[in-house]
C-alpha positions as CSV (number, residue, x, y, z in Angstrom):
1,M,-0.9,9.2,-20.1
2,N,-3.6,10.1,-17.6
3,V,-3.4,7.5,-14.8
4,L,-6.1,7.0,-12.1
5,L,-5.2,4.8,-9.1
6,L,-8.0,3.7,-6.9
7,S,-8.3,2.0,-3.5
8,M,-11.5,0.3,-2.6
9,P,-14.1,1.8,-0.3
10,D,-14.7,-1.3,1.9
11,S,-13.3,-1.0,5.4
12,F,-12.4,-3.5,8.2
13,E,-15.2,-4.0,10.7
14,H,-12.8,-3.2,13.6
15,M,-11.7,0.1,11.9
16,P,-14.9,2.2,11.6
17,P,-14.4,4.9,8.9
18,V,-16.0,7.5,11.2
19,A,-12.9,7.3,13.3
20,I,-10.2,5.8,11.0
21,R,-9.7,6.7,7.4
22,M,-6.2,5.7,6.3
23,P,-4.6,6.6,3.0
24,N,-3.4,3.7,0.8
25,G,0.4,4.0,1.0
26,A,1.0,1.6,-1.8
27,L,-0.8,3.8,-4.3
28,A,1.2,6.8,-3.3
29,S,4.4,4.8,-3.8
30,L,3.2,3.6,-7.2
31,A,2.5,7.2,-8.2
32,G,5.9,8.3,-7.0
33,N,7.7,5.7,-9.0
34,I,6.2,5.9,-12.5
35,D,7.8,8.2,-15.0
36,P,7.1,11.8,-14.1
37,H,5.5,12.9,-17.4
38,H,2.4,10.9,-16.6
39,R,-0.5,12.8,-15.1
40,V,-1.5,10.6,-12.1
41,A,-4.4,10.9,-9.6
42,I,-5.0,8.8,-6.5
43,A,-8.5,8.4,-5.1
44,D,-8.9,6.5,-1.8
45,L,-12.6,5.6,-2.0
46,I,-12.9,5.0,1.7
47,L,-13.2,8.7,1.9
48,V,-16.4,8.7,-0.1
49,Q,-18.1,5.4,0.9
50,S,-21.6,6.9,0.5
51,R,-21.0,8.3,-2.9
52,V,-18.6,6.0,-4.7
53,R,-20.4,6.0,-8.1
54,A,-20.8,9.7,-8.2
55,T,-17.2,10.2,-7.3
56,L,-16.0,7.8,-10.0
57,E,-18.2,9.4,-12.6
58,R,-16.7,12.8,-11.7
59,L,-13.1,11.5,-11.7
60,V,-13.5,9.8,-15.0
61,R,-15.1,12.9,-16.5
62,D,-12.4,15.3,-15.1
63,I,-9.3,13.1,-15.5
64,E,-10.2,11.2,-18.7
65,P,-7.9,8.3,-17.7
66,D,-6.1,6.2,-20.2
67,F,-5.1,3.8,-17.5
68,V,-6.9,2.8,-14.3
69,G,-5.3,0.8,-11.4
70,L,-7.2,-0.9,-8.6
71,S,-5.6,-1.9,-5.3
72,V,-7.6,-4.8,-3.8
73,M,-7.6,-7.0,-0.7
74,T,-9.6,-10.2,-0.5
75,F,-12.7,-8.8,1.3
76,Q,-12.8,-6.1,-1.4
77,R,-12.9,-8.4,-4.4
78,T,-16.6,-8.1,-5.2
79,T,-16.5,-4.3,-5.0
80,A,-13.4,-4.2,-7.2
81,L,-15.0,-6.2,-9.9
82,K,-18.0,-3.9,-9.9
83,I,-15.8,-0.9,-10.1
84,A,-13.9,-2.3,-13.0
85,R,-17.2,-2.9,-14.8
86,L,-18.3,0.7,-14.1
87,I,-15.0,2.2,-15.2
88,H,-15.1,0.2,-18.4
89,A,-18.7,1.4,-19.0
90,L,-17.8,5.0,-18.3
91,R,-14.6,5.0,-20.4
92,P,-14.3,2.0,-22.6
93,S,-10.8,3.1,-23.9
94,A,-9.3,3.0,-20.4
95,R,-7.1,0.0,-19.7
96,I,-7.6,-1.5,-16.3
97,V,-5.0,-3.2,-14.1
98,V,-5.5,-4.7,-10.6
99,G,-2.9,-5.4,-7.9
100,G,-2.5,-6.0,-4.2
101,Y,-2.9,-9.0,-2.0
102,D,-5.9,-10.6,-3.6
103,P,-4.9,-10.3,-7.3
104,T,-1.5,-11.6,-6.3
105,L,-2.8,-14.6,-4.4
106,A,-5.9,-15.3,-6.4
107,P,-5.3,-14.0,-9.9
108,E,-7.8,-16.4,-11.5
109,A,-10.6,-14.4,-9.9
110,Y,-9.6,-11.4,-12.0
111,E,-8.7,-13.3,-15.1
112,A,-12.3,-14.2,-15.4
113,C,-13.4,-10.6,-15.5
114,S,-13.4,-9.3,-19.1
115,D,-13.0,-5.7,-18.0
116,I,-9.5,-6.3,-16.6
117,E,-6.5,-6.4,-18.9
118,F,-3.6,-6.6,-16.6
119,I,-2.8,-8.1,-13.1
120,V,0.3,-7.0,-11.1
121,R,1.5,-9.7,-8.8
122,G,3.7,-8.8,-5.8
123,E,5.3,-5.4,-5.4
124,G,4.1,-3.1,-8.1
125,E,6.4,0.0,-8.4
126,Q,8.8,-1.4,-11.0
127,T,6.1,-3.5,-12.7
128,L,3.7,-0.6,-13.2
129,C,6.4,1.7,-14.4
130,E,7.5,-0.8,-17.0
131,L,3.9,-1.6,-18.0
132,L,3.2,2.1,-18.8
133,R,6.4,2.4,-20.8
134,A,5.4,-0.7,-22.8
135,I,1.9,0.7,-23.5
136,E,3.4,4.0,-24.6
137,T,5.8,2.4,-27.0
138,A,3.6,-0.5,-28.1
139,G,6.1,-2.8,-26.5
140,D,5.7,-6.5,-25.5
141,C,4.0,-6.7,-22.1
142,R,4.8,-10.4,-21.9
143,A,8.4,-9.5,-21.1
144,I,7.5,-7.7,-17.9
145,A,8.2,-9.6,-14.7
146,G,5.5,-9.7,-12.1
147,L,2.7,-9.1,-14.7
148,S,-0.1,-11.1,-16.0
149,C,-1.6,-9.8,-19.3
150,R,-4.7,-10.7,-21.4
151,T,-4.0,-12.0,-24.9
152,R,-6.3,-13.4,-27.5
153,D,-5.7,-16.9,-26.0
154,G,-6.4,-15.8,-22.4
155,F,-4.1,-14.5,-19.7
156,V,-0.4,-15.1,-19.8
157,R,1.4,-15.1,-16.4
158,N,4.9,-13.7,-16.8
159,A,7.7,-14.7,-14.6
160,A,7.6,-13.5,-11.0
161,R,9.5,-10.4,-10.0
162,P,12.1,-10.7,-7.3
163,V,11.3,-8.6,-4.2
164,L,13.0,-5.3,-3.9
165,R,16.1,-4.9,-1.8
166,L,15.1,-1.6,-0.3
167,A,18.6,-0.7,0.8
168,S,20.0,-1.0,-2.7
169,D,17.0,-0.9,-5.1
170,P,16.1,2.8,-5.3
171,L,12.5,3.8,-4.8
172,R,11.5,7.4,-4.9
173,L,9.3,8.8,-2.1
174,P,5.5,8.4,-2.4
175,N,3.7,11.1,-4.4
176,R,1.2,12.4,-1.9
177,D,0.5,15.4,-4.2
178,A,-1.4,13.0,-6.5
179,R,-4.2,12.5,-4.0
180,V,-7.4,14.1,-5.2
181,L,-9.6,13.4,-2.1
182,A,-9.3,14.7,1.4
183,G,-10.3,13.6,4.9
184,Y,-7.7,11.1,6.2
185,T,-8.2,10.9,9.9
186,L,-7.3,8.9,13.0
187,L,-9.4,9.7,16.0
188,G,-9.6,13.3,14.9
189,R,-6.0,13.7,13.8
190,T,-4.8,14.1,10.2
191,V,-3.1,10.8,9.5
192,D,-0.7,9.5,6.9
193,V,1.3,6.3,6.5
194,V,5.0,5.7,6.2
195,E,6.8,2.5,5.4
196,T,10.3,1.8,6.9
197,S,10.7,-1.9,5.9
198,R,8.9,-4.7,4.1
199,G,8.5,-8.4,4.8
200,C,8.8,-10.9,7.6
201,T,10.9,-14.0,8.1
202,Y,8.4,-15.9,10.2
203,D,6.1,-18.5,8.7
204,C,2.8,-18.0,10.6
205,S,0.2,-20.1,9.0
206,F,-2.5,-17.4,9.2
207,C,-0.5,-14.6,7.6
208,S,-0.6,-13.6,4.0
209,I,2.7,-11.7,3.9
210,I,4.9,-14.7,3.2
211,E,2.4,-15.9,0.5
212,M,2.7,-12.5,-1.1
213,R,6.5,-12.1,-1.0
214,G,8.1,-15.1,0.6
215,R,10.1,-15.1,3.8
216,N,12.4,-12.1,3.7
217,F,12.9,-8.7,5.4
218,H,14.2,-5.6,3.7
219,R,14.8,-2.2,5.3
220,Y,14.9,1.3,3.9
221,P,17.8,3.4,5.0
222,I,17.0,5.5,8.1
223,E,17.7,8.7,6.1
224,R,15.1,7.7,3.6
225,V,12.5,7.0,6.3
226,L,13.1,10.4,7.8
227,A,12.7,12.0,4.4
228,D,9.3,10.2,4.0
229,I,8.2,11.4,7.5
230,A,9.2,14.9,6.6
231,D,7.1,14.7,3.4
232,A,4.1,13.4,5.3
233,R,4.5,16.4,7.7
234,V,4.7,18.8,4.9
235,H,1.3,17.4,3.8
236,R,0.0,18.3,7.2
237,A,0.0,14.9,8.9
238,D,0.1,15.1,12.7
239,A,-0.4,11.3,13.2
240,I,1.8,8.8,11.3
241,F,1.1,5.1,11.0
242,L,4.3,3.0,10.3
243,V,2.7,0.3,8.2
244,D,5.7,-2.2,8.2
245,D,4.8,-5.8,8.0
246,N,6.9,-6.5,11.1
247,I,9.0,-3.5,12.2
248,T,9.9,-5.3,15.5
249,L,11.7,-8.1,13.6
250,D,14.9,-5.9,13.9
251,I,14.5,-4.4,17.4
252,E,17.9,-2.6,17.3
253,R,17.0,-0.9,14.1
254,F,13.6,0.1,15.5
255,A,15.4,1.6,18.5
256,T,17.7,3.5,16.2
257,L,14.7,4.8,14.2
258,C,13.1,6.0,17.4
259,Q,16.2,7.9,18.3
260,A,16.5,9.3,14.8
261,I,12.9,10.6,15.0
262,I,13.8,12.4,18.3
263,D,17.1,13.8,16.9
264,A,15.2,15.1,13.8
265,G,12.6,16.9,15.9
266,F,9.8,14.8,14.4
267,N,8.6,13.6,17.8
268,D,5.9,16.2,18.0
269,A,3.7,13.9,15.9
270,D,1.7,10.9,17.2
271,Y,3.1,7.6,15.8
272,I,1.2,4.3,15.5
273,V,2.9,1.0,14.9
274,Q,2.1,-2.7,14.8
275,G,4.4,-5.3,16.1
276,M,5.0,-8.7,17.6
277,T,4.3,-9.1,21.3
278,A,7.5,-11.0,22.2
279,P,10.2,-8.5,21.0
280,I,8.4,-5.6,22.7
281,A,8.0,-7.6,25.9
282,Q,11.6,-8.7,25.9
283,H,13.0,-5.2,25.3
284,G,10.2,-3.2,26.8
285,A,12.2,-1.7,29.7
286,R,14.5,0.0,27.3
287,L,12.2,0.4,24.2
288,G,9.1,1.6,26.0
289,P,10.5,5.0,27.2
290,L,12.4,5.5,24.0
291,M,9.2,4.9,21.9
292,R,7.3,7.3,24.2
293,K,9.9,10.0,23.8
294,A,9.8,9.5,20.0
295,G,6.1,10.1,20.0
296,F,4.6,6.6,19.7
297,R,1.1,6.6,21.2
298,Y,-0.5,3.4,19.9
299,V,0.9,-0.1,19.4
300,F,-1.2,-2.7,17.7
301,L,0.1,-6.1,19.0
302,G,-0.3,-9.5,17.4
303,I,-1.2,-11.7,20.3
304,E,-1.3,-15.3,19.1
305,N,-1.4,-18.8,20.7
306,I,-2.1,-22.2,19.2
307,L,-4.7,-22.8,22.0
308,D,-7.8,-20.6,22.1
309,E,-8.1,-21.0,25.9
310,D,-4.7,-19.5,26.4
311,L,-6.0,-16.3,24.8
312,G,-8.9,-16.0,27.1
């Protein structure tokens, strides 16, 4: 089948696209973990914010997708519903699935859209692969964990899918070759994203991670992370954003990863990471120099306090 995967063009106010245009790592992971006979294309629409409609018209014309997937966050919902409507108008035969944080946490908003046939809840690699197999073989989609599917009587929400144990549940590397648009940048550097772990065990009330996947933390083997970094470098990335939910939850593993990056000779790239303030502060004397040697240049810190005045 011809598969088109789309991320939305809406960007965060504090990440202006003129300076920061990140690829959607989840879509590349999805593309890397469906059966290889599918023809898959990824379009990160943040790269074409001023010409979304024209780009979609061209992609639908050139790719002739049988299946279109949309990755959506909450602030992108309105745009996603408009794009689903446009895709359906351009290619009525295409079957449309949505996934990501917003469809997982607010599926009813997408069940009300007649253009959408499937909703992936939670992690999507295995669910999407099984869905495409079911469509190809006219199988029963109602047996696929983590999926909601439209029936004559409305949407059916299948059982939830357990989160992947990344150390033992094999996931292939992201398929970066599937990207059909160019222009990813971070302050003038060609940027890509790499994931080394998923999840967090904290229960911060403002955070959507535990709502998405529960309180858990799963790590990729270091060798797999290095292979992913190597692939990003092959695709010309000279800045790499480690997009883990909370990489500093296991500070010793993070230190091991820094040393592994150095030993592999990958520390000539610029690395960006997000983390908790406390672990970095507690281990900064040892971790700071090691991170610097490994190539880390930017650290986004979550600085929280229950009292607003303490943040002033």
